[in-house]
C-alpha positions as CSV (number, residue, x, y, z in Angstrom):
1,M,9.9,0.8,25.4
2,A,9.2,-1.5,23.0
3,Y,9.8,-0.5,19.9
4,N,7.5,-1.2,16.5
5,V,7.9,-2.7,13.4
6,L,5.8,-3.4,10.1
7,I,7.3,-5.6,8.0
8,D,6.6,-5.9,4.1
9,T,4.5,-8.5,2.2
10,N,7.7,-9.7,0.6
11,I,9.8,-10.2,3.6
12,W,6.7,-12.6,5.0
13,L,7.4,-13.8,1.0
14,D,11.3,-14.7,1.1
15,I,10.4,-17.0,4.3
16,I,7.6,-18.8,3.4
17,L,8.8,-19.3,-0.6
18,K,12.5,-19.6,0.6
19,R,13.7,-17.2,-1.9
20,E,16.8,-17.1,-2.2
21,P,19.3,-15.2,-2.2
22,F,17.0,-12.9,0.3
23,Q,15.2,-16.0,2.8
24,R,18.3,-16.2,5.1
25,S,18.5,-12.7,5.4
26,S,14.9,-12.1,6.2
27,F,14.5,-14.6,8.4
28,R,17.6,-13.3,10.3
29,A,16.2,-9.4,10.6
30,L,12.5,-11.3,12.2
31,T,14.5,-13.3,14.4
32,L,16.7,-10.0,15.8
33,L,13.8,-8.2,16.0
34,K,11.9,-10.9,18.3
35,E,15.2,-11.4,20.1
36,K,15.2,-8.0,21.0
37,E,11.3,-7.5,22.3
38,Y,10.3,-5.9,19.4
39,D,6.5,-5.3,18.3
40,I,6.2,-7.2,14.5
41,F,3.0,-6.0,12.7
42,F,1.8,-6.9,9.6
43,T,-1.4,-6.0,7.6
44,A,-4.2,-7.6,7.8
45,T,-4.3,-7.0,3.8
46,T,-0.7,-8.9,3.8
47,I,-1.8,-12.4,5.3
48,T,-4.2,-12.6,1.8
49,D,-1.6,-11.4,-0.5
50,I,0.5,-14.3,1.4
51,Y,-1.6,-17.0,0.6
52,Y,-3.1,-16.3,-2.9
53,V,0.9,-15.6,-3.7
54,A,2.2,-19.0,-1.3
55,R,-0.6,-21.6,-2.5
56,K,0.6,-21.7,-6.0
57,A,3.3,-22.6,-5.2
58,I,3.3,-24.4,-2.2
59,G,0.0,-25.7,-1.8
60,D,-2.6,-24.4,0.6
61,E,-2.6,-26.5,3.8
62,K,2.0,-25.6,4.2
63,T,0.4,-21.7,3.1
64,R,-2.7,-21.9,6.1
65,K,-0.1,-23.5,8.5
66,F,2.5,-20.7,7.7
67,L,-0.1,-18.1,8.7
68,I,-1.5,-19.7,11.5
69,G,1.9,-19.0,13.0
70,M,2.2,-15.3,11.9
71,L,-1.4,-15.2,13.6
72,K,-0.3,-17.0,16.8
73,S,3.3,-14.8,16.4
74,Y,2.9,-11.1,15.5
75,K,0.3,-8.4,15.2
76,I,-1.9,-7.4,12.8
77,A,-2.7,-4.0,11.7
78,A,-6.0,-2.9,11.0
79,V,-6.6,-1.6,7.2
80,S,-9.4,1.7,8.2
81,K,-10.8,4.0,6.5
82,K,-7.9,6.5,7.8
83,E,-5.0,4.3,5.7
84,I,-7.3,4.7,3.0
85,Q,-7.3,7.9,2.8
86,Q,-3.5,8.5,4.0
87,A,-3.0,6.7,0.9
88,L,-5.0,7.9,-1.5
89,N,-3.6,11.5,-0.6
90,S,0.3,10.4,-0.8
91,T,3.0,11.2,-2.8
92,M,3.8,7.4,-3.4
93,K,3.9,5.4,-6.5
94,D,2.3,2.5,-5.5
95,F,-1.2,2.8,-3.7
96,E,-0.1,-0.8,-1.9
97,D,3.2,0.6,-0.7
98,A,1.7,3.6,0.0
99,I,-1.4,1.8,2.8
100,Q,1.5,0.1,3.9
101,A,2.8,3.2,4.7
102,S,-0.3,4.4,6.1
103,I,-0.7,1.1,8.0
104,G,2.8,1.5,9.6
105,F,2.6,5.2,10.8
106,T,-0.8,4.8,12.3
107,N,0.8,1.8,14.1
108,D,3.9,4.7,15.4
109,C,6.9,2.0,13.9
110,E,9.8,3.0,13.1
111,W,11.0,1.0,10.1
112,L,9.1,-0.9,7.4
113,L,10.9,-3.9,6.7
114,T,11.5,-3.9,3.1
115,R,13.5,-5.9,0.4
116,N,12.6,-2.2,-1.7
117,E,13.5,0.2,0.5
118,K,13.3,2.8,-3.3
119,D,9.1,2.2,-2.9
120,F,8.8,3.5,0.2
121,E,11.2,6.9,-0.4
122,D,8.2,9.5,0.2
123,S,6.6,6.6,3.2
124,L,5.7,8.4,6.5
125,I,8.3,5.7,7.7
126,Q,11.7,4.9,7.3
127,P,12.3,1.4,5.2
128,I,14.7,-0.5,5.8
129,T,16.2,-3.4,4.3
130,P,17.0,-6.6,6.1
131,D,20.5,-6.3,5.8
132,E,20.6,-2.8,7.3
133,L,18.5,-3.4,9.8
134,I,20.6,-6.7,10.9
135,N,23.9,-4.1,10.4
136,D,21.7,-1.8,12.9
137,L,20.8,-4.4,15.8
138,V,23.6,-6.2,15.9
139,D,26.5,-4.2,17.8
């Protein structure tokens, strides 16, 4: 049985922007998920967020190349009325995070890989940091 994992925007930004000290563990966690054949999701809104932030830091061409690679390698989880309504009814403080959690729940994700676990305390799915995921998957 394949497991589903939703990757939070901050993990992708760690990787594309090479943000230390986070880049290494974020990249390692993503690599382990691929090796273990997890189904890896990101939200449609993550694409626009990455483009907006990364384009300013590394330019349009590098950002587009990264996004094209994401589209080829991973699954997009759509944002629909259902997820938005769930997020609006959520007790989570941050609306964007509530949408991420709702999308992960709708797509039967076991984990939401994020560096901001505390933002997902009331999440419908289990948040996990890159370091925790690495410890769980490396036997």
